[in-house]
NUKOL-245569 format. One record per atom (N, C-alpha, C, CB): x, y, z; residue number from 1; residue in three letters; chain; atom name. Coordinates in steps of 0.05 Angstrom, whole numbers, always signed. Atoms other than C-alpha are relative to their C-alpha. Last residue first. Glycine has a CB too. Layout:
// NUKOL-245569
REC       X       Y       Z    i   aa  ch  at
REC       X       Y       Z  NUM  ALA   A  CA
...
This chain:
// NUKOL-245569
REC       X       Y       Z    i   aa  ch  at
REC      +1     +28     -11  123  SER   A   N
REC      +3    -630    -297  123  SER   A  CA
REC     +26     -15      -6  123  SER   A   C
REC     -24     -15     -12  123  SER   A  CB
REC      -4     +21     +20  122  SER   A   N
REC     +13    -555    -307  122  SER   A  CA
REC      +1     -28     +13  122  SER   A   C
REC     +26      +4     -16  122  SER   A  CB
REC     -12     +24     -13  121  VAL   A   N
REC     -16    -504    -259  121  VAL   A  CA
REC      +1     -22     -21  121  VAL   A   C
REC     -16      -9     +25  121  VAL   A  CB
REC      +2     +23     +18  120  THR   A   N
REC     -30    -435    -289  120  THR   A  CA
REC     +16     -23     +13  120  THR   A   C
REC     +11      +6     -28  120  THR   A  CB
REC     -13     +23     -12  119  VAL   A   N
REC     -45    -375    -244  119  VAL   A  CA
REC      -5     -24     -19  119  VAL   A   C
REC     -11      -6     +29  119  VAL   A  CB
REC      +4     +27     +11  118  GLN   A   N
REC     -62    -310    -279  118  GLN   A  CA
REC     +17     -20     +15  118  GLN   A   C
REC      +8      +0     -30  118  GLN   A  CB
REC     -26     +11      +7  117  THR   A   N
REC     -68    -246    -239  117  THR   A  CA
REC      -4     -29      -8  117  THR   A   C
REC     +20      +3     +24  117  THR   A  CB
REC      -4     +29      +1  116  GLY   A   N
REC    -131    -204    -233  116  GLY   A  CA
REC     +29      -7      -7  116  GLY   A   C
REC     -18     -12     -20  116  GLY   A  CB
REC      +1      +8     +28  115  GLN   A   N
REC    -152    -132    -248  115  GLN   A  CA
REC      +6     -30      -4  115  GLN   A   C
REC     +20     +16     -16  115  GLN   A  CB
REC     -25      -3     +14  114  GLY   A   N
REC    -169    -116    -176  114  GLY   A  CA
REC      -3     -12     -28  114  GLY   A   C
REC     +23     -13     +15  114  GLY   A  CB
REC     -13     +23     +12  113  TRP   A   N
REC    -240    -109    -151  113  TRP   A  CA
REC     +27      +8     -12  113  TRP   A   C
REC     -18     -13     -22  113  TRP   A  CB
REC     -25      -9     +14  112  SER   A   N
REC    -279     -62    -106  112  SER   A  CA
REC     +15     -25      -9  112  SER   A   C
REC     +17     +17     +19  112  SER   A  CB
REC      +4     -25     +14  111  ALA   A   N
REC    -352     -72     -85  111  ALA   A  CA
REC     +24      +9     -17  111  ALA   A   C
REC      -7     +23     +19  111  ALA   A  CB
REC     -25     -15      +0  110  TYR   A   N
REC    -355    -144     -63  110  TYR   A  CA
REC      -2     +24     -18  110  TYR   A   C
REC     +24     -18      -9  110  TYR   A  CB
REC      -2     -16     -25  109  ASP   A   N
REC    -422    -173     -44  109  ASP   A  CA
REC     +24     +18      +0  109  ASP   A   C
REC      +0     -18     +24  109  ASP   A  CB
REC     +16     -24      +1  108  GLY   A   N
REC    -436    -197    -115  108  GLY   A  CA
REC      +1     +18     +24  108  GLY   A   C
REC     -28      -7      -6  108  GLY   A  CB
REC     -15     -20     +15  107  ALA   A   N
REC    -378    -247    -111  107  ALA   A  CA
REC     -15     +27      -2  107  ALA   A   C
REC      +5     -10     -28  107  ALA   A  CB
REC     +16      -7     +24  106  HIS   A   N
REC    -414    -285     -56  106  HIS   A  CA
REC     +15     +23     -15  106  HIS   A   C
REC     -28      +9      +7  106  HIS   A  CB
REC      -8     +18     +22  105  ASP   A   N
REC    -369    -321      -6  105  ASP   A  CA
REC     -16      +6     -25  105  ASP   A   C
REC      -4     -29      +9  105  ASP   A  CB
REC     +22     +10     +15  104  SER   A   N
REC    -372    -263     +44  104  SER   A  CA
REC     +10     -19     -21  104  SER   A   C
REC     -17     +23     -13  104  SER   A  CB
REC      -4     +18     +23  103  VAL   A   N
REC    -326    -238     +97  103  VAL   A  CA
REC     -26      -8     -13  103  VAL   A   C
REC     +15     -25      +9  103  VAL   A  CB
REC      +5     +29      -5  102  TYR   A   N
REC    -342    -179    +142  102  TYR   A  CA
REC      +3     -17     -26  102  TYR   A   C
REC     -27      -4     +11  102  TYR   A  CB
REC      -1     +15     -26  101  PHE   A   N
REC    -315    -108    +149  101  PHE   A  CA
REC      +0     -31      -3  101  PHE   A   C
REC     -22      +8     +17  101  PHE   A  CB
REC      -4     -10     -27  100  GLU   A   N
REC    -334     -70     +86  100  GLU   A  CA
REC      -2     -22     +21  100  GLU   A   C
REC     -21     +22      +6  100  GLU   A  CB
REC     +26      -9      -9   99  ARG   A   N
REC    -322    -104     +19   99  ARG   A  CA
REC      +3      +8     +29   99  ARG   A   C
REC     -22     -22      -3   99  ARG   A  CB
REC      +4     -10     -27   98  ALA   A   N
REC    -259    -117     -20   98  ALA   A  CA
REC     -29      +8      +5   98  ALA   A   C
REC     +18     +25      +5   98  ALA   A  CB
REC     +23     -18      -1   97  ALA   A   N
REC    -239    -159     -79   97  ALA   A  CA
REC      -4      +8     +29   97  ALA   A   C
REC     -25     -13     -13   97  ALA   A  CB
REC      +7      -7     -27   96  CYS   A   N
REC    -178    -199    -100   96  CYS   A  CA
REC     -22     +22      -1   96  CYS   A   C
REC     +25     +10     +16   96  CYS   A  CB
REC      +5     -28      -7   95  HIS   A   N
REC    -178    -231    -167   95  HIS   A  CA
REC      -3      +3     +30   95  HIS   A   C
REC     -26      +9     -14   95  HIS   A  CB
REC      +7      -4     -28   94  TYR   A   N
REC    -147    -297    -190   94  TYR   A  CA
REC      -3     +30      +5   94  TYR   A   C
REC     +22     -12     +19   94  TYR   A  CB
REC      -8     -27      -7   93  VAL   A   N
REC    -147    -315    -263   93  VAL   A  CA
REC     -11      +5     +28   93  VAL   A   C
REC     -12     +21     -21   93  VAL   A  CB
REC     +20     -21      +3   92  ALA   A   N
REC    -152    -390    -267   92  ALA   A  CA
REC     +13     +27      +3   92  ALA   A   C
REC     -23      -4     +22   92  ALA   A  CB
REC      -7     -19     +21   91  THR   A   N
REC    -114    -456    -261   91  THR   A  CA
REC     -23     +19      -4   91  THR   A   C
REC      +7     -15     -26   91  THR   A  CB
REC      -3     -27     -12   90  ASP   A   N
REC    -132    -488    -194   90  ASP   A  CA
REC      +7     +21     -21   90  ASP   A   C
REC     +21      -1     +22   90  ASP   A  CB
REC     +26     -12      -1   89  GLU   A   N
REC    -158    -549    -233   89  GLU   A  CA
REC      +0     +27     +15   89  GLU   A   C
REC     -19     -18     +14   89  GLU   A  CB
REC      +7     -12     +25   88  PRO   A   N
REC     -86    -565    -251   88  PRO   A  CA
REC     -27     +14      +1   88  PRO   A   C
REC      +0     -21     -22   88  PRO   A  CB
REC     +11     +20     +18   87  LYS   A   N
REC     -72    -576    -177   87  LYS   A  CA
REC      -6     +14     -27   87  LYS   A   C
REC     -25     -14     +12   87  LYS   A  CB
REC     +17      -9     +22   86  LEU   A   N
REC     -30    -536    -129   86  LEU   A  CA
REC      -7     -22     -19   86  LEU   A   C
REC     +14     +23     -15   86  LEU   A  CB
REC     +11     +25     +12   85  SER   A   N
REC      -4    -569     -66   85  SER   A  CA
REC     -18      +7     -23   85  SER   A   C
REC     -15     -16     +21   85  SER   A  CB
REC     -17     +24      +0   84  ASN   A   N
REC      +6    -501     -34   84  ASN   A  CA
REC     -14     -23     -13   84  ASN   A   C
REC      +8      -7     +29   84  ASN   A  CB
REC     +12     +23     +13   83  MET   A   N
REC     -26    -433     -46   83  MET   A  CA
REC     +20     -22      -2   83  MET   A   C
REC     -10      +8     -29   83  MET   A  CB
REC     -20     +20      +3   82  GLN   A   N
REC     -10    -375      +1   82  GLN   A  CA
REC     -13     -25     -11   82  GLN   A   C
REC     +15      -6     +27   82  GLN   A  CB
REC     +12     +27      +3   81  LEU   A   N
REC     -59    -320     -11   81  LEU   A  CA
REC     +22     -19      -5   81  LEU   A   C
REC     -22      +0     -23   81  LEU   A  CB
REC     -15     +21     +13   80  TYR   A   N
REC     -36    -253     +16   80  TYR   A  CA
REC     -17     -25      -3   80  TYR   A   C
REC     +26      -6     +15   80  TYR   A  CB
REC     +11     +26      -6   79  VAL   A   N
REC     -70    -188     +34   79  VAL   A  CA
REC     +14     -21     -17   79  VAL   A   C
REC     -31      -1      -5   79  VAL   A  CB
REC      -4     +22     +19   78  THR   A   N
REC     -32    -122     +34   78  THR   A  CA
REC     -14     -25     +11   78  THR   A   C
REC     +29      -6      -6   78  THR   A  CB
REC     +24      -1     +17   77  LYS   A   N
REC     -43     -54     +65   77  LYS   A  CA
REC      +1     -22     -21   77  LYS   A   C
REC      -3     +28     -13   77  LYS   A  CB
REC      -9      -1     +28   76  LYS   A   N
REC     +28     -57     +92   76  LYS   A  CA
REC     -23      +2     -20   76  LYS   A   C
REC     +17     -25      -6   76  LYS   A  CB
REC     -21     -20      +1   75  GLY   A   N
REC      +8     -41    +163   75  GLY   A  CA
REC     +10      +4     -28   75  GLY   A   C
REC     +22      -6     +19   75  GLY   A  CB
REC     +13     -26      +3   74  ASN   A   N
REC     -56     -80    +152   74  ASN   A  CA
REC     +20     +23      -1   74  ASN   A   C
REC     -20      +4     +22   74  ASN   A  CB
REC     -18     -18     -15   73  ASP   A   N
REC     -16    -144    +140   73  ASP   A  CA
REC     -12     +28      -4   73  ASP   A   C
REC     +30      -2     -10   73  ASP   A  CB
REC      -2     -28      +7   72  ARG   A   N
REC     -65    -197    +117   72  ARG   A  CA
REC     +19     +14     +18   72  ARG   A   C
REC     -28     +13      +2   72  ARG   A  CB
REC      -9     -16     -23   71  SER   A   N
REC     -72    -272    +113   71  SER   A  CA
REC      +2     +29      -9   71  SER   A   C
REC     +28     -10     +10   71  SER   A  CB
REC      +2     -29      +4   70  ILE   A   N
REC    -104    -325     +69   70  ILE   A  CA
REC      +9     +14     +25   70  ILE   A   C
REC     -30      +8      -7   70  ILE   A  CB
REC      +2     -16     -25   69  THR   A   N
REC     -81    -397     +70   69  THR   A  CA
REC      -1     +30      -7   69  THR   A   C
REC     +24      -6     +19   69  THR   A  CB
REC      -4     -28      +3   68  PHE   A   N
REC     -91    -448     +14   68  PHE   A  CA
REC      -2     +14     +27   68  PHE   A   C
REC     -20     +13     -20   68  PHE   A  CB
REC     -22      -4     +19   67  ARG   A   N
REC     -82    -524     +17   67  ARG   A  CA
REC      +7     +30      -2   67  ARG   A   C
REC      -7     -11     -28   67  ARG   A  CB
REC     -22     +18      -7   66  GLY   A   N
REC    -123    -544     +78   66  GLY   A  CA
REC     +24      +3     -19   66  GLY   A   C
REC      -9     -28      -1   66  GLY   A  CB
REC      -5      +1     -29   65  ARG   A   N
REC    -186    -514     +49   65  ARG   A  CA
REC     +21     -21      +5   65  ARG   A   C
REC     -27      -7     +15   65  ARG   A  CB
REC     -27      -9      -6   64  VAL   A   N
REC    -179    -505     -27   64  VAL   A  CA
REC      +7      -2     +30   64  VAL   A   C
REC      +3     +29      -9   64  VAL   A  CB
REC     -19     +10     +19   63  SER   A   N
REC    -238    -543     -56   63  SER   A  CA
REC     +29      +8      +6   63  SER   A   C
REC      -7     +10     -27   63  SER   A  CB
REC      -7     +27      -6   62  ASP   A   N
REC    -281    -532      +5   62  ASP   A  CA
REC     +23     -11     -17   62  ASP   A   C
REC     -24     -19      -2   62  ASP   A  CB
REC     +15     +20     +15   61  ALA   A   N
REC    -279    -458      -7   61  ALA   A  CA
REC      +9     -28      +7   61  ALA   A   C
REC      +3      +6     -31   61  ALA   A  CB
REC     -12     +13     +23   60  TYR   A   N
REC    -247    -420     +49   60  TYR   A  CA
REC     -20     -16     -15   60  TYR   A   C
REC     +24     -17      +9   60  TYR   A  CB
REC     +19     +19     +12   59  ASP   A   N
REC    -268    -371    +103   59  ASP   A  CA
REC     +14     -11     -25   59  ASP   A   C
REC     -27     +13      -6   59  ASP   A  CB
REC      -7      +8     +27   58  THR   A   N
REC    -226    -329    +151   58  THR   A  CA
REC     -21     -21     -10   58  THR   A   C
REC     +28     -12      -1   58  THR   A  CB
REC     +17     +20     +13   57  THR   A   N
REC    -245    -290    +213   57  THR   A  CA
REC     +10      -6     -28   57  THR   A   C
REC     -29     +10      +0   57  THR   A  CB
REC      +8     +19     -20   56  ARG   A   N
REC    -198    -253    +260   56  ARG   A  CA
REC     -17     -23     -12   56  ARG   A   C
REC     -15     +13     +22   56  ARG   A  CB
REC     -14     +25      +4   55  GLY   A   N
REC    -161    -216    +205   55  GLY   A  CA
REC      -8     -22     +19   55  GLY   A   C
REC     +29      +4      +2   55  GLY   A  CB
REC     -21      +2     -20   54  LEU   A   N
REC    -182    -148    +230   54  LEU   A  CA
REC     +16     -26      -2   54  LEU   A   C
REC     -12      +2     +28   54  LEU   A  CB
REC     -16     -25      -1   53  TRP   A   N
REC    -222    -131    +168   53  TRP   A  CA
REC     +22      -1     +20   53  TRP   A   C
REC     -18     +23      +6   53  TRP   A  CB
REC     +14     -23     -10   52  SER   A   N
REC    -245    -202    +155   52  SER   A  CA
REC     +19     +23      +5   52  SER   A   C
REC     -15      -7     +26   52  SER   A  CB
REC     -10      -6     -27   51  ILE   A   N
REC    -209    -252    +111   51  ILE   A  CA
REC     -14     +26      +9   51  ILE   A   C
REC     +31      +3      +0   51  ILE   A  CB
REC      +5     -27      -8   50  ALA   A   N
REC    -235    -287     +48   50  ALA   A  CA
REC     +10      +3     +29   50  ALA   A   C
REC     -30      +7      -2   50  ALA   A  CB
REC      -6      -5     -29   49  ALA   A   N
REC    -220    -349      +8   49  ALA   A  CA
REC      -6     +29      +6   49  ALA   A   C
REC     +29      -7      +6   49  ALA   A  CB
REC     -23     +16      -9   48  VAL   A   N
REC    -234    -382     -60   48  VAL   A  CA
REC      +5      +3     +30   48  VAL   A   C
REC     +26      +9     -15   48  VAL   A  CB
REC     -13      -8     -26   47  PHE   A   N
REC    -301    -359     -86   47  PHE   A  CA
REC     +22     -19      +7   47  PHE   A   C
REC     -22      +1     +22   47  PHE   A  CB
REC      +2     +19     -23   46  GLU   A   N
REC    -314    -378    -159   46  GLU   A  CA
REC     +14     +12     +25   46  GLU   A   C
REC     +12     -27      -7   46  GLU   A  CB
REC     -19      -8     -21   45  ARG   A   N
REC    -327    -335    -221   45  ARG   A  CA
REC      -6     -16     +26   45  ARG   A   C
REC      -3     +31      +6   45  ARG   A  CB
REC      +8     -23     -16   44  GLU   A   N
REC    -366    -376    -271   44  GLU   A  CA
REC     +21      +7     +20   44  GLU   A   C
REC     -27      -5     +13   44  GLU   A  CB
REC     +13      +6     -26   43  LYS   A   N
REC    -331    -422    -320   43  LYS   A  CA
REC      -9     +26     +14   43  LYS   A   C
REC     +18     -16     +18   43  LYS   A  CB
REC     +25     +14      +4   42  GLY   A   N
REC    -314    -418    -394   42  GLY   A  CA
REC     -15      -7     +26   42  GLY   A   C
REC      +5     -25     -15   42  GLY   A  CB
REC     +14      -4     +26   41  PRO   A   N
REC    -242    -401    -380   41  PRO   A  CA
REC     -25     -16      -2   41  PRO   A   C
REC     +19      -7     -23   41  PRO   A  CB
REC     -12     +15     +21   40  ALA   A   N
REC    -227    -404    -305   40  ALA   A  CA
REC     -14      +4     -26   40  ALA   A   C
REC      +1     -30      +7   40  ALA   A  CB
REC     +17      +6     +23   39  GLN   A   N
REC    -248    -350    -257   39  GLN   A  CA
REC     +17     -15     -21   39  GLN   A   C
REC     -13     +25     -12   39  GLN   A  CB
REC     -14      +8     +25   38  ARG   A   N
REC    -221    -340    -188   38  ARG   A  CA
REC     -20      -6     -22   38  ARG   A   C
REC     +18     -23      +6   38  ARG   A  CB
REC     +19     +14     +17   37  LEU   A   N
REC    -242    -304    -124   37  LEU   A  CA
REC     +14      -6     -26   37  LEU   A   C
REC     -26     +16      -5   37  LEU   A  CB
REC     -12      +9     +25   36  TRP   A   N
REC    -199    -279     -67   36  TRP   A  CA
REC     -21     -17     -15   36  TRP   A   C
REC     +27     -17      +5   36  TRP   A  CB
REC      +3     +27     +10   35  GLY   A   N
REC    -233    -240     -13   35  GLY   A  CA
REC     +16      -5     -25   35  GLY   A   C
REC     -29      -5      -7   35  GLY   A  CB
REC     -10      +5     +27   34  VAL   A   N
REC    -217    -179     +27   34  VAL   A  CA
REC      -3     -29      -7   34  VAL   A   C
REC     +30      +8      -1   34  VAL   A  CB
REC      -6     +28      +4   33  ALA   A   N
REC    -254    -151     +87   33  ALA   A  CA
REC     +10      -4     -29   33  ALA   A   C
REC     -24     -18      +7   33  ALA   A  CB
REC     +10     +17     +21   32  TYR   A   N
REC    -248     -76     +91   32  TYR   A  CA
REC      +8     -29      +4   32  TYR   A   C
REC      +9     +10     -26   32  TYR   A  CB
REC     +29      +5      -4   31  ASN   A   N
REC    -243     -27    +149   31  ASN   A  CA
REC     -12     -21     -19   31  ASN   A   C
REC     -15     +26      -3   31  ASN   A  CB
REC      +3     +17     -23   30  ASN   A   N
REC    -166     -31    +150   30  ASN   A  CA
REC     -30      -6      +7   30  ASN   A   C
REC     +13     +13     +24   30  ASN   A  CB
REC      -3     +28      +6   29  PHE   A   N
REC    -165      -5     +79   29  PHE   A  CA
REC      -6     -18     +24   29  PHE   A   C
REC     +28      -6     -10   29  PHE   A  CB
REC     +17     +16     -17   28  THR   A   N
REC    -194     +61    +101   28  THR   A  CA
REC      +3     -29      -5   28  THR   A   C
REC     -29      +9      -4   28  THR   A  CB
REC      -5      -3     -28   27  ARG   A   N
REC    -138    +107     +77   27  ARG   A  CA
REC     -16     -19     +18   27  ARG   A   C
REC      -6     +28      +8   27  ARG   A  CB
REC     +24     -11     -12   26  GLY   A   N
REC    -137     +82      +6   26  GLY   A  CA
REC      +2      +0     +30   26  GLY   A   C
REC     -25     -16      -9   26  GLY   A  CB
REC      -5     -28      -5   25  SER   A   N
REC     -89     +39     -33   25  SER   A  CA
REC     -27     +11     +11   25  SER   A   C
REC     +10     +16     -25   25  SER   A  CB
REC     +22     -19      +0   24  ALA   A   N
REC     -88     -36     -31   24  ALA   A  CA
REC      +9     +28      +4   24  ALA   A   C
REC     -21      -8     +21   24  ALA   A  CB
REC      -8     -26     -12   23  ALA   A   N
REC     -37     -89     -50   23  ALA   A  CA
REC     -23     +20      -3   23  ALA   A   C
REC     +26     +10     -13   23  ALA   A  CB
REC     +20     -19      +7   22  CYS   A   N
REC     -63    -160     -62   22  CYS   A  CA
REC      +7     +26     +15   22  CYS   A   C
REC     -30      -9      +6   22  CYS   A  CB
REC      +2     -24     -17   21  SER   A   N
REC      -8    -211     -61   21  SER   A  CA
REC     -21     +18     -12   21  SER   A   C
REC     +27     +15      +2   21  SER   A  CB
REC     +12     -24     +13   20  LEU   A   N
REC      -8    -282     -88   20  LEU   A  CA
REC      -1     +23     +21   20  LEU   A   C
REC     -28      -6     -11   20  LEU   A  CB
REC     +12     -19     -19   19  ARG   A   N
REC     +39    -335     -61   19  ARG   A  CA
REC      -9     +24     -15   19  ARG   A   C
REC     +20      +8     +23   19  ARG   A  CB
REC      -2     -28      +7   18  LEU   A   N
REC     +53    -395    -104   18  LEU   A  CA
REC     -11     +16     +22   18  LEU   A   C
REC     -15      +5     -27   18  LEU   A  CB
REC     +12     -22     -17   17  SER   A   N
REC     +66    -468     -89   17  SER   A  CA
REC      +4     +27     -14   17  SER   A   C
REC     +13      +0     +27   17  SER   A  CB
REC     -16     -23      -7   16  GLY   A   N
REC     +80    -533    -127   16  GLY   A  CA
REC     -15     +21     +16   16  GLY   A   C
REC     +12     +13     -24   16  GLY   A  CB
REC     -14      +5     -25   15  GLY   A   N
REC     +44    -599    -127   15  GLY   A  CA
REC     +17     +23     +10   15  GLY   A   C
REC     +18     -24      -3   15  GLY   A  CB
REC     +18     +12     -20   14  ALA   A   N
REC     +25    -592    -200   14  ALA   A  CA
REC     +16      -8     +25   14  ALA   A   C
REC     -15     -24     -12   14  ALA   A  CB
REC      +7     +28      +3   13  GLN   A   N
REC     +78    -551    -236   13  GLN   A  CA
REC     -19      -9     +22   13  GLN   A   C
REC     +25     -18      -1   13  GLN   A  CB
REC     -12     +18     -20   12  VAL   A   N
REC     +78    -476    -234   12  VAL   A  CA
REC      -9     -28      -6   12  VAL   A   C
REC      -8      +9     +29   12  VAL   A  CB
REC      +2     +28      +8   11  LEU   A   N
REC     +64    -420    -283   11  LEU   A  CA
REC     +15     -17     +20   11  LEU   A   C
REC     +11      -4     -29   11  LEU   A  CB
REC     -20     +11     +18   10  GLY   A   N
REC     +52    -350    -256   10  GLY   A  CA
REC      -6     -28      -7   10  GLY   A   C
REC     +28      +2     +13   10  GLY   A  CB
REC      +9     +23     +17    9  GLY   A   N
REC     +14    -306    -208    9  GLY   A  CA
REC     +23     -10     -17    9  GLY   A   C
REC     -23      +8     -17    9  GLY   A  CB
REC      -9     +25      -9    8  GLY   A   N
REC     +48    -263    -156    8  GLY   A  CA
REC      -8     -25     -15    8  GLY   A   C
REC      -8      -4     +28    8  GLY   A  CB
REC     -26      +8     +11    7  SER   A   N
REC     +13    -197    -163    7  SER   A  CA
REC      +6     -28     +10    7  SER   A   C
REC     +22     +20      +7    7  SER   A  CB
REC     -11     +26      -5    6  GLU   A   N
REC     -55    -166    -151    6  GLU   A  CA
REC     +27      -5     -13    6  GLU   A   C
REC     -20     -21      -9    6  GLU   A  CB
REC     -18     +10     +22    5  VAL   A   N
REC     -72     -92    -149    5  VAL   A  CA
REC     +11     -27      +9    5  VAL   A   C
REC     +23     +20      -6    5  VAL   A  CB
REC     -13     +25      -5    4  LEU   A   N
REC    -131     -64    -109    4  LEU   A  CA
REC     +17      -9     -24    4  LEU   A   C
REC     -20     -22      +7    4  LEU   A  CB
REC     -10     +10     +26    3  GLN   A   N
REC    -160      +6    -104    3  GLN   A  CA
REC     +18     -24      +6    3  GLN   A   C
REC     +15     +22     -16    3  GLN   A  CB
REC     -28      +6      +1    2  VAL   A   N
REC    -202     +21     -43    2  VAL   A  CA
REC      +7     -10     -28    2  VAL   A   C
REC      +8     -22     +21    2  VAL   A  CB
REC      -9     +17     +22    1  GLN   A   N
REC    -268     +56     -38    1  GLN   A  CA
REC     +30      -5      +3    1  GLN   A   C
REC      -7     +12     -28    1  GLN   A  CB
């Protein structure tokens, strides 16, 4: 099991950028794929992006592909989500989550979750 803590959320105007960080603790972090998922008020949790345990495989939701970039630094036990060209519809609580080795776009496949960080994009 790993413990995850997100940071970097905030309020930004449409077209702006934010970088989210997901800091992990636990000796086996390098064995885990990490995903970012978001939940807006009144909506179901939605997959955003994921990166495999070695960072060789990434996956993105169609709604963010080309605007968001996921990366990881295993030495720092941190995963990043660079978000550019933000839109009001990107407003949500963003959670990072971990599962062993391989990426998944299904929230139910992730065993460990962070508490989330709020991202608000104003029009």
